[in-house]
N, C-alpha and C positions, 0 to 999 in steps of 0.2 A: 707922821703917824706910825705907830708900832703897833702890829696885830701877834698875839703869840696864844699859845696854848699850853694846857698843864692836866694831869691827869690827879684825881681825887678819890680814895676810897671811903665809901660812907660804912660804918659797921652797924649792924642791927643790935638794938637792945638785947634780943633775944632771937634765938634762930625762930625763923618764919616759914612756916610749912604752906606749900601748894601742893596740887596734884603732879606737877612737875619734879618734887624735891624740897628740899630745906634749904634756904637762903641765910648765909650768914654775912657776906659782904656784898656791896654792889659798888663796881666803879663807875664813875663819870668824869667827863671832860669839860673843861670851862674853856671858853674863847674870851680872852680879853682886847678890846679895842683901846689905844691909849694914845691920846694927843695933850698938848698943854691946856690943861683946865676942863677935859673933857675925859670922860671914861665910859666904856660899853661892856657889859658881862653878858655872855651867852652860855648855856649849858646844853653839851652835847648829852643825851641821857642813854648812852649806850646800854643795853641790856643785854649781857651774854645769853646765849640760847636761845633769843626772843627777836631780837632786831633783826631787821634785814639786813643790815651793814656790820653784823658781828663778823668780821672777817681779820684774816692776817693783816690786810692792807689798810686796815683803818686808820691808825696813828699816821702812816705816811700819807696818806691822802688828806686827812687833817691838816698835816704841815702842809702840803701845796696848798690848800683852800687858804690858810693862813696867810702863805705868802703872797698869793694872788691878791688877798684882800688890803694888804700891806701896799701893793702896787696900784691899787685902785681897779684892778682889773675885775670884768665880770666872772662869777664864780659859778654861776647856774649849770653848765656843763660840768664842772667838776664836784658839784654837791647831787648830781642825779645818779640816782642809785645808793647813794648814802644818806637815808631821812633823817638821822640823829644828827649827823652835820649840818645839814639843810636847816633843821629846827634851831640849832646853836647858832647859826649865822644870822638866821631871820631874828632871833633874840637879841643878839649882841649888836645889831644895827639899829634895832628899835631902841635897846638901851642907849646908845651912842647918841642916838638924835633924841633923846627924851630929856626932861628937864632936870633929874636925877637919872643914876644907873638902875633904880629900882621901880621908877615909875613909868612902866611902858605904854599903858592904856590911862585914859582920863576919864575915869568911871567912879562913881559911890564906893565902890568896894577898896579901890587902890585909895581914894582918900580916907577909909576909915569909916566911912558913913552908914555903909549898907554890907552885911556879912552874906556869905553864900551857904545855903543849907547843904550838908553834905550826909553820905551814909556813913554810919560805925563800921570799919572792915573787922572781920572776925577771921584771925589764921588758923589754918590747921593745928591740930593737937589732939592730945586723946580727950575724949567725951568731957571730962570734968575742965580741962583748960578751955576748952571751945566755950563750954556753957558760961564759967565765969565771965569770959569775956562779953558774951550777950548780954546778960543783965547787968553788968557793971555799965555798959556802953547806954543800956536803957536809962537806968538811974541816973547817969550823968548828963541825960537829956536828949540823946539820940531817937528819933520815931524812925529812921528808915537804917535798917542793919542788912550789912552783905557779909553772906557767909559763904567761904570758901569749901567745897566739897568735892567727892571724890578721891580721896585717899583713906578714908575711914570705911570702915563696912557701912553700906547704904542703910541697912536698918539701924544701925546706931545713928547716923546724920539725922533719920527721919524721926526718930526718938526725941532729938533735940528740938527739932522743927515742933514737934507736937506737942513739945512742953510750952515752948514759947506762943503757940497758939491758944493753949489751955489758960494763960495768963493774959495774953495781951490779942485781942483783934486785929483785922487787918485793919480797921480805920484807926486804932492806936497806935501800931508798928507797922510799917512796911518793911516786907521780906524780900530780899533779893539773894540768889544763891549764884554760885560762879563756879563752873565744873572744869573750866580750863581744858575742854577736850577730853574729861575722863571717861565719859561712857562710850561703850560699844553702839555699833550702829543697830545691832541686832536687839539690845537691851533699851535703848534710848528711849524709844516712845514708850515703853511699859513704865520707866521710871518718872517719866514727865508726868504721866498720869497720877502716879504715887505723890509727886512733889504737890501737882494741883490741889491735893486735899488741902494742903496746909495755906491756901490763899497766897501764893507766892507772886510777888508782882512781875519777876521776869527771871529767866536762866540765861546766863552768861557762856556761849559757846558748849553747849551740850557733847557735840561731838568733837574729834580732831579735825582739824583744817584740811582742805583739798578734797573733801569728799561734797561736792557741790550737790550732786543729785540727791544723795541722802540728806544732806541738810536742807534742802527745798523741799523735800518729802517731809520731814520733822515740821518745818515752818508751817506747810500745808494742814498739816494733822495736829499740831500740838495743842493740849487743853492749856497752857499757859504760854507767854509772851517770849519768845527767842531774840536774845541780843546777839549780834556777831562781834568778836572781840578781835582774836588772832588771826581770823580770817581775812580781815583788813589789812594786815600786813602785808608788805610787800608787793603790794596793790598800786603802782604808782601811776600809771596812766588814766587820763580821764575816760577813756573809752573801756579802758578794764574794769574801772570802778561802775561805771554804768551796767556793763554786762554782768558783773558779780551780783549786784543788788537785783537785776532784772530776773536772773537765773534764780536766785535763792529767794527773794523776796520775805525777807526776815521782819518781823515786828519792830525790832529797834537794832541800833548800831551804837559801839562804842568808840568813843573818839580818845585816842591816845596821841598829842601832838608829838610827842618825842620819837613815837613809832612809826608816826604816818608820813612824817616830813614837814612838820610845822604848822602854824596856823593856817596858811595860804591854803595847803594841801587839805586840812581839816574842814576848811570854809567850803572848799569843792565838794567834799563828802555830803556836809550838810544839805548843799543846795542841790545835790542828786536825790538824796534822801526825802529832803521835803517833796520833790516834783513825783516821788513814787509813794507818799503818804507813809514814810517809814519815820518812826520816833529816833531819837537819839539823845545821849547825854554825854559828858566829858569825865574822863578818869585820869588820874597822873601814873606815872610811871615809875615810880619809886625815885624820882627825881631828888636832889637835894632842894634847899628851900629857894635857891635861885630859880630853878627851873619851874618850881611848884607857884612860885609867886608869879611869875609870867604867865602860867597858865591859867592860875586862877583869875588874874586881871582881864586877860583874853574871855575868859567865860563868862565873866561879870559883863563884859560889852556886849553879849548874845541875849541878855535878858530873857533868860529861861527860868522856871520856876522849882522844877523837880528836883530832889537833891541829887548832887553832883559826887563822882568818886574822888574827892582831893584832901582825904584826911590823912596821907601817909607821910606827912613831914616830922612828925614826933616818933617816927620807928627806930631812928639812930641817935647812937650816943655822942657823935660828931656832926652834927648836921650844922649848916652855917647859920650862926644867931641871926633872927630876923624878928620884925613884926608879926609874924604869921601865929595865930593864936587859934586852938581847936579848944571850943567849949560850949557845953549846952547845944551839941548837934548842929553846930555851925563853924565855918572858917571866916574869921574876921582878921582885918589888918589893923594893928592897934599902933597907932602913931606914938604913943610914949615908949615905945621900944624903937630900939636901933639896929640896924644891920652892922654886924661884925664881920667883915670878909677879910678872912687871914692871909689872903696873899699879895 
């Protein structure tokens, strides 16, 4: 058996704006497990500036993990503290032990029979660019729209939300917003009250991470549901996860397996959230279609109905060709299409 890894750089079709800056490229890593007649492929979706394991030691650690896997050794200790590597290993082993490298979970989505409802993602830009994205996505069949906010003038962002609500009620179009921690503690509650006027489903990460008392106060007083996103990154121990949820008591948490340490780690978050009556949904983290496919198949196995955040596969010019198709507000697996893995 041979185990190897390689780096791949995804190029955005157009620069994609967030409150943390503009993204032009996204580096990712693939793990391959190869044996005669069998192959497994996993993706370590490292996200520079966001992943807990974004460090100079990443590649050397990944090399150690692959070497240990090839020798048949347990790699749990080597993966500890490296969530994206842990995700890649988990995915590669699932792939290796599945009927085909891309059929990781046996469910209706993976067999092409049941699509997953997803939100349409609106990237930051000038008002006209964001406005065009919103109404193009609604026209194409999305009834749940997620808008990244926090980089433009807040008044301008509210103008866009007001225009959407003038044309579509909350029953017709669900609106989610993602601030990526852009609000200051002092202004956050006031802005949440302003946003609540537009029947917002939820806001992700209104203030920056690490301000647990302030976030807890916001979650207790908020007029609209708050979802923790970046706040979960780097929280790796079970006791720490439980403490975080009890301390902040958010309305929702956002699960990004590539940033949290894989499916097992994400399922632990789900169980802890359920015990505390906290809602949740799944979002991709700009993986290639290799990782997106695995996350989507895992998500489908959870049997949740609300729209998920799994629509990022079409953002890149050089993504891996796959059967994943976004249309009419859903992600579907089209068995008439083939995987074209270029390595």
